[in-house]
N, C-alpha and C positions, 0 to 999 in steps of 0.2 A: 777708483784707485786712490789710495792715500799715500802721502809722502811725509816722512818724519825727517827733520834736518838736524845735524849736529851744530850746536851753537855754543859759544863761550859765554859764561855768566860773568857779567861786568860788575853788577852790584845787586844787593838785596835790600828790599824795602818791605818788611812785613812778610806777607804771603806772595808778594810779587817780586819778580826779578827782571833786570834789564840784561838781555842777551845780544850778542853781536856775531855776525858772520859776513865776510866780504864787505865790510863797511856799513852794513845795514843793521840797525838796532831795533829791537822790538821788546815790548813788555810782555812777560809770560807769567802764568800762574805756577807757583811752586808747591801747591798743596799735595801733589801726588807723589813727591819724593822727599826723602829725609837727608839730613846731614850734608847739605850743599854749602859751598863757600865760593866767593868770588874767585874766578880762575878755573873753576870746574867746567868741563864740557858736558852739555846736556843734550839729549834727544828731545826735540821740540815738535809737537804735533797739535794742530788746532788750538794754538794759544796756550798750551800747557807743556811744561817740562815733564816728560814721562819716565826718564831714566838717566842716570849718570853714565858717562862714557869715558873710557880711558883716552888720554890725550893722543896717544899714538894711533888708536883706532879712529878717532874723530878726524885727525889730519889726513889719514889714508882715505877715508870716506869723502872728505871735501875735495881731495885731489881727484878722485874718480868723478865727482860731479863736474869739476872743471874740464876734465877730459871729454865728458859727454857734451859739454857746450860746443866743442869743436867738431862734432860729428855732422 
């Protein structure tokens, strides 16, 4: 089973980006998507950003993840 997580792009350094969710920051590859900027929400899987995501959808998904933590 694979899980992709919405994360907010904090900064870009070449083909790498620093993303954050829940206070956790990770470096990810940005080679698979175009036209990203700091502040965008990205779907991250296996160390790579694989898709841009609308902020509303990203926040809804993260809220569902938080709800699952309480099950």
